[in-house]
C-alpha positions as a printed Julia matrix, in Angstrom:
600×3 Matrix{Float64}:
 119.59  173.85  107.64
 121.12  171.46  105.14
 124.29  169.93  106.59
 127.53  170.75  104.82
 129.78  167.86  103.61
 133.17  168.57  102.16
 134.32  166.82   99.0
 136.92  164.97  101.06
 134.2   163.71  103.46
 132.08  162.58  100.56
 134.99  160.66   99.02
 135.87  159.07  102.38
 132.25  158.01  102.92
 132.05  156.55   99.41
 135.24  154.54   99.99
 133.96  153.24  103.33
 130.64  152.29  101.75
 132.43  150.46   98.97
 134.53  148.54  101.5
 131.45  147.63  103.53
 129.52  146.49  100.47
 132.48  144.47   99.23
 132.85  142.84  102.65
 129.15  142.01  102.8
 129.26  140.63   99.26
 132.28  138.46  100.06
 130.65  137.22  103.27
 127.39  136.39  101.49
 129.27  134.62   98.7
 131.29  132.51  101.13
 128.18  131.5   103.06
 126.31  130.66   99.84
 129.23  128.5    98.7
 129.31  126.69  102.05
 125.57  126.13  101.92
 125.51  124.71   98.4
 128.61  122.6    98.97
 127.07  121.2   102.16
 123.64  120.46  100.68
 125.07  119.04   97.42
 127.42  116.74   99.34
 124.7   115.62  101.73
 122.19  114.98   98.95
 124.61  113.07   96.71
 125.96  110.9    99.52
 122.47  110.04  100.75
 121.42  109.08   97.22
 124.53  107.04   96.45
 124.29  105.07   99.7
 120.94  103.42   98.82
 119.94  102.81   95.2
 116.42  101.69   96.07
 115.65  104.94   97.9
 117.4   106.99   95.21
 115.29  105.42   92.46
 112.11  106.57   94.21
 113.45  110.11   94.64
 115.24  110.62   91.3
 114.32  109.21   87.91
 117.46  110.6    86.28
 120.19  110.91   88.96
 122.8   111.76   86.34
 121.13  115.16   85.95
 122.07  115.85   89.58
 125.67  114.79   89.14
 125.03  111.37   90.68
 126.44  108.4    88.79
 127.15  105.52   91.2
 129.34  102.73   89.85
 126.9   100.04   90.96
 123.56   99.49   92.68
 123.74   99.48   96.48
 121.44   98.33   99.28
 122.38   99.76  102.65
 123.09   96.79  104.95
 122.93   97.19  108.73
 125.93   96.53  110.94
 126.84   97.95  114.34
 130.09   99.29  112.92
 128.26  100.86  110.0
 125.74  102.47  112.32
 128.51  103.98  114.48
 130.24  105.28  111.34
 126.91  106.76  110.25
 126.59  108.71  113.51
 130.15  110.0   113.06
 129.17  111.23  109.59
 126.08  112.92  111.03
 128.25  114.78  113.54
 130.45  116.04  110.71
 127.38  117.16  108.75
 126.04  118.92  111.82
 129.33  120.75  112.32
 129.25  121.9   108.68
 125.62  123.02  108.96
 126.28  124.98  112.15
 129.16  126.85  110.48
 126.82  128.37  107.87
 125.37  131.84  108.5
 122.09  132.26  106.55
 121.82  136.03  107.09
 121.57  136.84  103.37
 119.82  133.66  102.23
 116.43  133.48  100.57
 113.48  132.44  102.72
 113.45  128.94  101.21
 117.18  128.45  101.82
 116.93  129.69  105.41
 114.09  127.24  106.03
 116.0   124.35  104.45
 119.08  125.01  106.56
 116.99  125.2   109.73
 115.19  121.96  108.86
 118.44  120.15  108.04
 119.98  121.25  111.33
 116.89  120.08  113.19
 116.87  116.76  111.32
 120.54  116.14  112.05
 119.95  116.91  115.73
 117.04  114.49  115.77
 118.99  111.67  114.11
 121.88  112.17  116.52
 119.49  112.16  119.47
 118.16  108.81  118.28
 121.59  107.34  119.05
 120.49  107.29  122.71
 118.05  104.46  121.87
 119.85  102.23  119.34
 117.48   99.26  119.72
 114.06  100.8   120.31
 113.08  101.09  116.64
 111.35   98.09  115.05
 112.08   97.8   111.31
 110.18   94.49  111.07
 106.81   95.47  112.5
 103.89   93.41  111.13
 102.03   96.44  109.77
 104.77   98.43  108.07
 107.97   96.42  108.29
 110.55   96.08  105.55
 109.57   92.45  104.98
 106.22   93.56  103.5
 107.14   96.97  102.06
 110.23   95.74  100.17
 108.26   93.56   97.7
 105.95   96.48   96.91
 108.91   98.77   96.25
 110.43   96.13   93.98
 107.16   95.59   92.1
 106.87   99.34   91.46
 110.53   99.88   90.57
 110.18  101.75   87.28
 112.22  100.68   84.26
 113.17  103.66   82.09
 116.53  102.45   80.83
 118.52   99.24   80.45
 120.6   100.39   83.44
 117.45  100.41   85.59
 116.92   96.72   84.82
 120.52   95.89   85.59
 120.35   97.84   88.85
 117.12   96.09   89.82
 118.62   92.64   89.31
 121.7    93.69   91.24
 119.46   94.76   94.14
 117.77   91.35   94.11
 121.18   89.69   94.42
 121.92   91.81   97.52
 118.7    90.99   99.39
 120.26   88.04  101.3
 122.87   90.35  102.86
 120.25   93.08  103.32
 117.84   90.87  105.27
 120.71   89.26  107.16
 121.49   92.76  108.44
 118.03   92.96  109.97
 118.5    89.52  111.54
 121.73   90.81  113.13
 119.93   93.9   114.39
 117.13   91.82  115.91
 119.72   89.61  117.66
 121.31   92.73  119.14
 117.85   93.93  120.22
 117.27   90.6   121.94
 120.65   90.82  123.7
 119.62   94.29  124.94
 116.34   92.87  126.29
 114.24   94.75  123.73
 113.09   92.03  121.32
 109.47   91.91  120.14
 106.82   89.86  121.91
 106.01   86.3   120.85
 102.67   87.49  119.45
 104.4    90.02  117.2
 107.18   87.61  116.27
 104.64   85.0   115.12
 103.1    87.52  112.71
 106.42   88.6   111.23
 107.66   85.02  110.91
 104.48   84.08  109.04
 105.01   86.99  106.66
 108.6    85.92  106.0
 107.44   82.44  105.07
 104.4    83.45  103.03
 105.1    86.66  101.11
 107.69   85.0    98.89
 105.38   82.12   97.99
 107.56   79.25   96.7
 104.76   77.73   94.64
 103.94   81.0    92.9
 107.62   81.64   92.22
 107.97   78.16   90.74
 104.95   78.4    88.44
 105.66   82.03   87.45
 102.49   83.54   88.93
 104.17   85.54   91.73
 103.65   89.28   91.35
 107.42   89.93   91.33
 107.59   87.78   88.2
 104.48   89.08   86.44
 105.17   92.76   87.16
 108.77   92.35   85.99
 107.54   90.94   82.69
 105.05   93.81   82.28
 107.78   96.42   82.79
 110.02   94.68   80.28
 107.23   94.75   77.7
 107.17   98.53   78.0
 110.93   98.66   77.3
 110.5    96.38   74.28
 107.77   98.67   72.95
 110.13  101.65   73.34
 112.97   99.67   71.7
 115.14   99.99   74.8
 115.69   96.22   74.88
 115.05   93.48   72.32
 112.76   90.48   72.87
 115.82   88.23   73.13
 117.38   90.46   75.79
 114.07   90.55   77.64
 113.98   86.75   77.72
 117.43   86.71   79.33
 116.31   89.26   81.9
 113.18   87.22   82.68
 115.24   84.13   83.27
 117.7    86.02   85.49
 114.89   87.59   87.54
 113.24   84.25   88.18
 116.55   82.63   89.11
 117.35   85.41   91.6
 113.91   85.26   93.18
 114.04   81.49   93.61
 117.68   81.11   94.63
 118.39   84.35   96.47
 115.29   86.24   97.6
 113.17   83.26   98.7
 115.98   81.71  100.8
 116.74   85.14  102.28
 113.14   85.54  103.49
 113.15   82.02  104.89
 116.46   82.66  106.66
 115.07   85.82  108.24
 112.01   83.88  109.4
 114.28   81.18  110.85
 116.4    83.78  112.68
 113.31   85.33  114.25
 112.01   81.9   115.2
 115.23   81.25  117.13
 114.88   84.59  118.92
 111.23   84.04  119.78
 110.76   83.83  123.54
 113.47   86.36  124.36
 111.03   89.28  124.33
 109.79   90.15  127.8
 107.33   92.94  127.0
 103.98   92.37  125.29
 102.91   95.94  125.97
 103.87   99.41  124.82
 107.15  101.29  124.78
 106.55  102.72  128.25
 107.12   99.25  129.72
 110.75   99.32  128.54
 113.5   101.17  130.42
 113.61  104.7   128.96
 110.66  103.7   126.76
 108.52  106.65  127.84
 111.3   109.08  126.93
 111.83  107.34  123.6
 108.12  107.48  122.79
 108.01  111.23  123.46
 110.91  111.6   121.01
 109.27  109.29  118.46
 105.94  111.09  118.79
 107.49  114.51  118.12
 109.62  113.17  115.27
 106.74  111.31  113.6
 103.98  113.88  114.0
 106.01  117.09  113.7
 104.06  118.31  116.74
 106.12  119.92  119.51
 103.31  120.08  122.08
 103.83  118.18  125.36
 101.99  114.86  125.5
  99.59  116.01  128.28
  98.53  118.97  126.11
  97.92  116.61  123.18
  95.78  114.42  125.44
  93.66  117.46  126.29
  93.23  118.34  122.6
  92.17  114.77  121.84
  89.7   114.68  124.73
  88.14  117.97  123.6
  87.78  116.79  119.99
  86.32  113.44  121.06
  83.79  115.23  123.24
  82.87  117.64  120.43
  82.46  114.91  117.8
  80.65  112.6   120.21
  78.11  115.28  121.08
  77.54  116.08  117.4
  77.04  112.41  116.52
  74.65  111.84  119.44
  72.56  114.82  118.38
  72.5   113.6   114.78
  71.45  110.07  115.71
  68.83  111.3   118.16
  67.18  113.33  115.43
  67.31  110.56  112.79
  66.77  107.17  114.49
  66.58  105.34  111.14
  70.23  106.05  110.27
  71.84  103.0   111.88
  69.69  100.72  109.72
  70.87  102.3   106.45
  73.64  100.5   104.55
  76.13  103.29  103.64
  77.52  101.59  100.52
  74.0   101.3    99.11
  73.14  104.92   99.89
  75.91  106.5    97.85
  75.88  106.94   94.06
  77.55  103.9    92.54
  80.37  104.75   90.15
  83.93  103.71   89.37
  87.07  104.97   91.05
  87.92  107.23   88.1
  84.5   108.9    88.24
  84.86  109.5    91.96
  88.28  111.1    91.53
  87.02  113.37   88.77
  84.11  114.47   90.95
  86.43  115.38   93.82
  88.71  117.32   91.46
  85.73  119.35   90.24
  84.55  120.2    93.76
  87.97  121.14   95.15
  88.69  123.68   92.4
  87.5   126.8    94.26
  89.2   126.03   97.59
  92.57  124.66   96.45
  95.15  126.29   94.15
  95.69  124.88   90.68
  98.89  122.94   90.08
 101.74  125.37   89.28
 101.88  125.69   85.51
 101.6   122.06   84.47
  99.19  119.6    82.94
  97.43  117.19   85.27
  99.62  114.12   85.93
  98.36  110.65   85.11
  97.2   108.37   87.89
  96.72  104.61   87.75
  94.56  102.9    90.37
  95.82   99.38   90.99
  94.74   96.47   93.18
  97.15   95.16   95.8
  98.47   91.71   94.89
  96.37   89.04   96.7
  99.54   87.65   98.32
 100.16   91.04   99.96
  96.58   91.88  100.93
  96.87   90.61  104.52
  99.92   92.8   105.16
  99.04   96.06  103.4
  97.11   99.17  104.34
  93.57   99.58  102.94
  95.04  101.96  100.36
  98.31  103.76   99.67
  99.91  106.18   97.23
 103.45  105.71   95.92
 105.31  109.01   95.64
 106.85  109.57   92.16
 110.43  110.82   91.66
 110.82  114.57   91.94
 112.06  114.8    88.34
 109.32  112.64   86.8
 105.88  113.24   88.23
 103.96  112.28   85.12
 102.95  108.82   86.4
 101.35  108.18   89.77
 100.0   105.0    91.37
  97.3   104.45   94.0
  96.84  100.96   95.4
  93.51   99.72   96.75
  93.5    96.67   99.0
  90.73   94.34   97.83
  90.67   92.62  101.23
  88.92   95.67  102.66
  86.67   95.99   99.59
  85.99   99.74   99.87
  82.87  100.89   98.04
  80.56  103.88   97.76
  81.35  106.73  100.15
  84.26  104.84  101.69
  85.94  104.5    98.28
  85.13  108.14   97.44
  86.83  109.46  100.6
  89.71  106.97  100.32
  90.52  108.28   96.84
  90.34  111.84   98.16
  92.85  110.85  100.87
  95.26  109.14   98.46
  94.66  111.19   95.31
  92.97  114.59   94.96
  93.28  116.74   97.05
  95.27  114.27   99.17
  98.68  112.71   98.77
  98.92  112.84   94.97
  97.9   116.5    94.72
  99.94  117.49   97.79
 103.07  115.77   96.46
 102.85  116.92   92.84
 101.98  120.48   93.87
 105.09  120.9    96.0
 107.35  119.2    93.49
 106.18  121.59   90.76
 106.53  124.53   93.15
 110.03  123.33   93.99
 111.0   123.2    90.31
 109.55  126.61   89.5
 111.31  128.29   92.43
 114.58  126.36   92.09
 114.39  125.07   95.65
 117.45  123.05   96.66
 117.02  119.29   95.95
 118.23  118.49   99.47
 114.69  119.45  100.54
 113.67  116.0    99.28
 115.7   114.31  102.01
 113.22  115.55  104.61
 110.02  113.7   105.46
 107.39  114.7   108.0
 104.67  112.13  108.58
 102.39  114.48  110.49
 102.39  116.96  107.61
 101.86  114.3   104.95
  99.25  112.12  106.65
  97.67  114.96  108.61
  96.97  116.77  105.34
  95.54  113.63  103.75
  93.17  113.1   106.69
  92.24  116.79  106.72
  91.17  116.7   103.06
  89.53  113.29  103.53
  87.25  114.9   106.12
  86.5   117.71  103.65
  85.63  115.1   101.02
  82.7   113.92  103.12
  81.2   117.35  102.43
  81.93  116.88   98.74
  80.23  113.5    98.99
  77.15  115.12  100.52
  76.97  117.61   97.62
  77.41  114.75   95.15
  74.53  112.86   96.76
  72.26  115.91   96.61
  72.98  116.31   92.9
  72.09  112.66   92.38
  68.76  113.17   94.12
  69.53  111.1    97.23
  67.15  111.51  100.16
  67.98  113.47  103.3
  68.58  110.43  105.51
  71.28  109.17  103.15
  72.98  112.57  103.22
  72.82  112.68  107.01
  74.37  109.23  107.07
  77.42  110.6   105.27
  77.71  113.23  108.0
  77.43  110.53  110.65
  80.14  108.49  108.96
  82.51  111.46  108.99
  81.95  112.01  112.71
  82.36  108.31  113.41
  85.62  108.27  111.42
  86.97  111.19  113.45
  85.92  109.61  116.74
  87.49  106.27  115.85
  90.85  107.77  114.82
  90.82  110.15  117.77
  90.16  107.26  120.14
  92.93  105.11  118.66
  95.33  108.05  118.88
  94.4   108.58  122.52
  95.02  104.87  123.14
  98.43  105.17  121.46
  99.41  107.75  124.08
  97.99  105.65  126.9
  99.79  102.47  125.82
 103.18  103.88  124.86
 103.48  106.88  127.2
 101.3   106.02  130.19
 101.93  102.25  130.13
  98.27  101.2   129.82
  97.84   97.44  129.47
  95.24   95.45  127.57
  92.64   95.47  130.38
  92.61   99.28  130.54
  92.43   99.54  126.75
  89.55   97.04  126.63
  87.73   99.09  129.27
  88.22  102.35  127.35
  87.06  100.81  124.08
  84.01   99.3   125.79
  82.88  102.78  126.8
  82.71  103.57  123.08
  80.72  100.44  122.28
  83.66   98.28  121.19
  83.58   95.39  123.62
  84.21   92.2   121.63
  87.48   90.84  123.13
  88.68   89.6   119.74
  88.26   93.11  118.3
  89.77   94.94  121.26
  92.72   92.54  121.26
  93.41   93.23  117.58
  93.25   96.99  118.18
  95.54   96.74  121.19
  98.12   94.59  119.39
  98.19   96.83  116.32
  98.8    99.96  118.41
 101.5    98.15  120.41
 103.23   97.12  117.17
 102.93  100.5   115.41
 103.74  103.24  117.96
 102.92  106.81  116.88
 101.2   105.61  113.71
  97.68  106.81  114.52
  99.0   110.11  115.98
 100.81  110.74  112.68
  97.39  110.98  111.04
  95.14  112.41  113.7
  97.45  114.81  115.55
  98.53  116.12  112.15
  94.85  116.58  111.29
  94.16  118.46  114.53
  97.16  120.72  113.94
  95.75  121.69  110.54
  92.36  122.45  112.1
  94.02  124.64  114.74
  96.16  126.36  112.12
  93.08  127.03  110.02
  91.27  128.61  112.95
  94.33  130.74  113.75
  94.61  131.82  110.1
  90.97  132.94  110.14
  91.59  135.02  113.25
  94.86  136.47  111.93
  93.8   137.26  108.37
  90.16  138.07  109.19
  88.5   139.51  106.04
  91.5   138.5   103.94
  91.11  134.84  104.88
  90.04  132.24  102.34
  90.44  128.48  102.24
  92.34  128.95   98.99
  94.9   131.24  100.65
  95.27  128.94  103.65
  95.77  125.84  101.53
  98.25  127.63   99.28
 100.35  128.66  102.29
 100.45  125.05  103.52
 101.26  123.57  100.12
 103.96  126.07   99.15
 105.71  125.85  102.51
 105.95  122.1   101.97
 106.73  119.27  104.38
 107.97  120.56  107.73
 107.16  120.53  111.46
 104.03  122.4   112.47
 106.08  124.98  114.39
 107.12  126.41  110.99
 103.48  127.13  110.08
 102.76  128.67  113.47
 105.8   130.94  113.09
 104.73  132.0   109.6
 101.27  132.88  110.82
 102.77  134.91  113.65
 105.35  136.74  111.54
 103.42  137.03  108.26
């Protein structure tokens, strides 16, 4: 029987519904306002506090309501660091007061990631002197010149800001000298071996002779960028000449002395470091490494579980390589660079782009961005990675740069897979794809404050491994013989074993306190027994904790996610769908992907 409702009951229900809907609407509006006010404030303050970082995130900050009065380099001080932690606590309080019940999926994810990031940065306050900003492999002393050389000039203000930043480098580097003195006072200064490397970099990167004769890359690249502004009639030739003179004067009289002063400060501190081993040898170092590992890789698995995953992958790859070599004894005698079709970097990148088309989604509604492949300046070759990609600003992705280090002289298959790692479908594609997706879906710009090394480098290594298969197909099309193609397969397995081994050693050194003798013994079991080589490997891992895990643990997480996606989606699985899910979710910890697979 149909229930009877009186007219009065109907009116009362309608009024109650209206009140409820109005209350919900007001609540949702208040929470949305809080969210946007919080993210806008956080984003603008982060941008305005460091002009160098801002310039690499935003090409046109004025479009985001950011118009700082002057260029700023963030200079370290103990008081400034304490004030920074106070600000983080205020941000955390604001973030925790927001209820995302009626938010979009992207906004809910952003709020969760910001809360997590704020928690992580506050947790880091427990170890104020365990970080090493001047490491030989990735320290500010070697990365700063590269950032300056690639500082894009779009407007006259960009040039003025750049020159202002140069004038602030003495105070900037002095801040690091102060930090290192505080580290030494806390008993946490770097070893003499590490200090010698950093001191040498401080004295050599800003080469006084090259600065004097005008051949230094910070002089030549500055002139090249000014020529582009002249061509666009942004500055006149006369104005450019004044800028050239000012740049040279600042480099000679400010930047060079600042580098020398930093080297001198480290020289005075040399000998105060008591630990030539990993983080585990420091008080609380094991706890700090576990934190650093999770923060760097985005992997929340306990270290012992990660060790088991590494051991299983090493065993799997080792067995596959042994079987391959046993069946083709001639492989070790083949020179890999001679057994791969010889072509230029541009040809290799175009080949990879053609082969990835069926398994990776097209860029969201945009033309393909330009990419310039550049050599690393000879003066920076000893201090740079074999190759690296510089991320473009989120609001200007038209120009991209990949640097190749000539010291390592990559060729053939090695160059092919390196370009896949740095370009397509690696860092360049990964970065541009998400930035376009972000624009199309109006995702909050505060998302660009978040960086996850395991996602970024794990993806690049994942697609690099896929590119070996592309290389095999390329070789077949070029009529290469079977042994050459099998060699490519062997090189992929060897690459995985090497990175897996170095990642395992990273855990042993920094979490389990393994010393050089144990590391040498482990490497010897894999055929690496030359003491000079094992010493170099050991020192690099000591100096760059969690660096190899960032790549390889990230790679393993993607392999595990892929297997789980196959099992979850079954007949609906495709590589295209899997890759699209990863790319559109964007940089985040791996727990986010696992949750999305579980919840759909």
